[in-house]
C-alpha positions as CSV (number, residue, x, y, z in Angstrom):
1,M,82.9,-19.9,-164.5
2,G,82.5,-23.3,-163.0
3,T,82.4,-27.0,-163.6
4,N,79.6,-29.6,-163.8
5,V,79.2,-33.3,-163.6
6,N,76.4,-35.0,-165.4
7,M,75.4,-38.5,-164.2
8,P,72.9,-40.6,-166.1
9,L,70.0,-41.5,-163.8
10,N,67.1,-42.4,-166.0
11,E,67.8,-45.0,-168.7
12,E,65.1,-43.9,-171.1
13,I,65.2,-42.0,-174.4
14,K,62.0,-40.8,-176.1
15,L,62.4,-40.0,-179.8
16,D,59.7,-38.2,-181.7
17,V,59.9,-38.5,-185.5
18,F,57.9,-36.0,-187.6
19,Q,57.3,-37.2,-191.2
20,P,56.6,-34.8,-194.1
21,N,52.8,-35.7,-194.0
22,R,52.8,-34.4,-190.4
23,V,52.5,-37.8,-188.9
24,K,54.3,-38.1,-185.6
25,S,55.8,-41.4,-184.4
26,R,57.2,-41.9,-180.9
27,F,59.8,-44.4,-180.0
28,T,61.0,-45.2,-176.4
29,F,64.3,-46.8,-175.7
30,T,65.1,-48.3,-172.3
31,E,68.1,-50.2,-170.8
32,I,70.6,-48.0,-172.6
33,Q,74.1,-49.4,-172.6
34,N,77.5,-47.6,-172.6
35,Q,76.5,-44.5,-170.7
36,R,79.0,-42.7,-168.5
37,T,79.3,-39.7,-166.3
38,S,80.5,-36.6,-168.2
39,I,82.4,-33.6,-167.0
40,G,81.9,-30.0,-168.3
41,L,82.3,-26.3,-167.9
42,N,79.8,-23.5,-167.1
43,F,80.2,-19.9,-168.2
44,G,78.0,-17.0,-167.1
45,V,78.0,-13.3,-166.7
46,G,75.4,-11.6,-164.6
47,L,73.9,-8.2,-163.8
48,S,72.2,-7.2,-160.6
49,A,70.4,-4.1,-159.3
50,H,69.6,-3.3,-155.7
51,Y,66.5,-1.5,-154.5
52,G,66.6,-0.1,-151.0
53,K,68.8,-1.7,-148.3
54,H,67.7,-5.3,-148.7
55,I,66.1,-6.3,-152.0
56,G,67.7,-6.8,-155.4
57,I,67.1,-8.4,-158.8
58,F,69.6,-10.3,-161.0
59,V,69.8,-11.9,-164.4
60,E,72.6,-14.1,-165.7
61,P,72.9,-15.7,-169.2
62,T,74.7,-19.0,-169.0
63,Y,76.4,-21.6,-171.3
64,S,77.3,-25.2,-170.3
65,Q,79.4,-27.5,-172.4
66,S,80.5,-31.1,-171.6
67,L,84.1,-31.9,-172.1
68,T,83.7,-35.7,-172.2
69,S,81.2,-37.7,-174.2
70,I,78.1,-39.2,-172.4
71,V,78.6,-42.5,-174.2
72,R,81.6,-44.9,-174.2
73,N,82.8,-47.7,-176.4
74,M,80.6,-46.7,-179.4
75,P,81.5,-45.3,-182.9
76,I,79.7,-42.0,-182.0
77,E,80.4,-39.4,-179.4
78,T,77.6,-37.4,-177.8
79,Y,78.3,-34.1,-175.9
80,L,75.8,-32.1,-173.8
81,Y,75.5,-28.4,-174.2
82,S,72.9,-25.8,-173.2
83,F,72.2,-22.1,-173.0
84,G,70.1,-20.7,-170.2
85,V,69.2,-17.6,-168.2
86,K,69.1,-17.5,-164.5
87,M,67.0,-14.7,-163.0
88,G,65.4,-13.9,-159.7
89,L,65.1,-11.7,-156.6
90,S,67.7,-11.5,-153.8
91,W,67.3,-10.5,-150.2
92,Q,70.3,-9.2,-148.2
93,F,70.3,-9.7,-144.5
94,G,71.9,-7.2,-142.1
95,K,73.0,-3.7,-142.9
């Protein structure tokens, strides 16, 4: 369990619209107003297995959810959330 802070860095939104006749239209919005830094929580539970004295593998499903909206002073609220999986190899020094 942990926290995160999301700060807007790139003021650009790309929107793809797919119409019923399979025509794709792309819109790009820049100079977006009313953005703000959002604060959120991270949750994850992991498993690890060790092979020999030094090497191991791990996998950790995660979920992140913002607690505050990423826009301000607007009639809508937008919250970030995501699911993910962290995985990899680890090396333990010593022993």
